[in-house]
N, C-alpha and C positions, 0 to 999 in steps of 0.2 A: 365625723362630726355631725351629731344630731342635733336638728333645730326644734324647739317645741312649739314654734307658731305653724299655723297651718300653711300647706303648700300654696303659693301662689305664682303659678306658671307665666300667667299673663304680664304681671308685675315684671318677673324677672326677664321674661323676652324683649319686653319695652325698655328695660334697664340696658341689656345687652345693646339693643340699637342707638342707644342713647350714648352709650359709652365708645361706640365704634364712631359716631358721627364727625368729631374732631377730624379724621384720619380719611373722609370722603373727598375733600377737595383735590387732595393728593393723588386719588384714584383716578379723577377724570381725566387728566391729559396722558398718565400712562396708558389708560386702557383705550383711550384714542389712538395713541402710537401703537399699540399691540394689535389694533384692529387694522389700522393703515400700513401697517408692515406688509404682512401678506400679499395686500392689493399692490404695493410697489414692486412685489416680486413675480407678479402674474399669477396670483391666485385668485380666486373668486371670494365674493361677500360670503358665499356660504361656508368655504374651506377656512375663512378667517374665524368665523363665528364657532364652527364644528372644534376648530383647535382651542377656541376659549372655552368651549364645553368641556372640552376633554381631558385639558390642561389648564387647570384653574392656578397658574402661577404665571405672573407676569413677565419677571425675568427670564424663565425657562422658554415661556413662548418666544420671545423675541430671540434667544440664543437660538433657539431650533429654526426660526425663519431665515436667520442670518446664516445658518450652516446650510440649510436647504438651498438658499439663493446661491451658494458657493459651491453646490452639488458636492456636499461631503457625504462619507459613507454613512448609513445608518447606524454605524456603531458609533462613530465619533459623535453622533448627535446624540444617540441615548446615554452614553457616558457623559456628556457635557450637562445633559440636562440633570443626569442623576446627582452628579457633583455640585451642581448649583442648589439642588434640593435636599442636600444632605442635612442641610440645617434643621430641617423637620422632622429628622429623626432624635436629635437633641429636644428639639419643641415638644415633642411625642412624649419623650421619655420623662419629662419634667411636668407634663400635663397629666401622666398617669396617675398621681396619687389623686386627683380629682374626679378622674373620668374612666379609671378601670374597672369599677363594679357596673360599668354600662352594658346593654348586651351587645354583641359582637357586631350586628348592622350596625346600631346608632353609635358603635368606634369608627368603624369602617365609614361611615357619611360623614362623621366629624373628621375622619382624616383627610377628604377630600376637600372642607372648608376651612382647613388650617391654614392660616396663612400669617404674615409677620405682624399684622395689626390685631388679629382677635388674640395671637398668643398673646400678644402686650398686652391687653386689656383684661383677660382671663388671669394672668400671671401676678397683674396689679391687684384685681379686685376678689379672687376666689380667696386668699387668706384673709381676708377683712370679712367677708361673712361665714356665717352657720348654714348654708344652704345645704337642704337635701341633693341627692343627686339629681333629681327630677329639675328642680330648680337650676342647677350648675347647667345641665343640657340644655335648658330653656335659655340661658343668660348665653350661652355660646352659641345657639341657634338664631338668637336675635341680633346678634352682631355679624355672624356670619351670612345668614339669610341678606341683610341689608347690602353687605358688603359685595356679594355674588350678583344681587339684582342690578346693582350699579355699575359693577366690572362689566355684566355681559352686555348692558346697555350701551355702554362705551365702547365696547369693542366691535359691537355692530355697526353705531354711528361710526367710527373711524371708518370700519371697511366699507360702509356706504359713500362716505365721504371721498373715500379713496377713489370709488369707480366716477366721480365727477372732477377731481382734481387734477389737473394737467400734469403729466409727468414729467416734463420738463421743471416743474417745481420743486424737484429733487427733494421730496419732503423726508426719505430714506434718512438723512442726516441726523434726524433727530433721536434714533435709535444710539 
């Protein structure tokens, strides 16, 4: 798909941010819970933040924390997290026609940022446009960056709130 119009990366970045915006309200409570959960299990806010940075996948984070709290083996935790994230293999395969020509480093970074939400908006919008590869990447990056910043802020906020919320409130029921 080649477009004869000039490449406008800033416009595509902003369009990606705009496309992901309707999903953001649902991210907030989930991110707060993902930050609060490790605190209820005895981890520090730093542990919670690092967990969120290394594993940008909310359901996997919560499952891993629950299994850690139950003192499960590392293999049970890894297999569980892998099973939860298998859908990303399918997502990646259906995104390949749009991003496979990107440099390897770009594709690896995009795989880190792949979420259900960014997948949905890209699958909806990529076929509707004749964007060049750089514009598709910019669109993807815009949505991913906005979602990532909100997720990190919410998990950090949840972790910090967990430091002051009394343990007897038993907020771990939210999982």
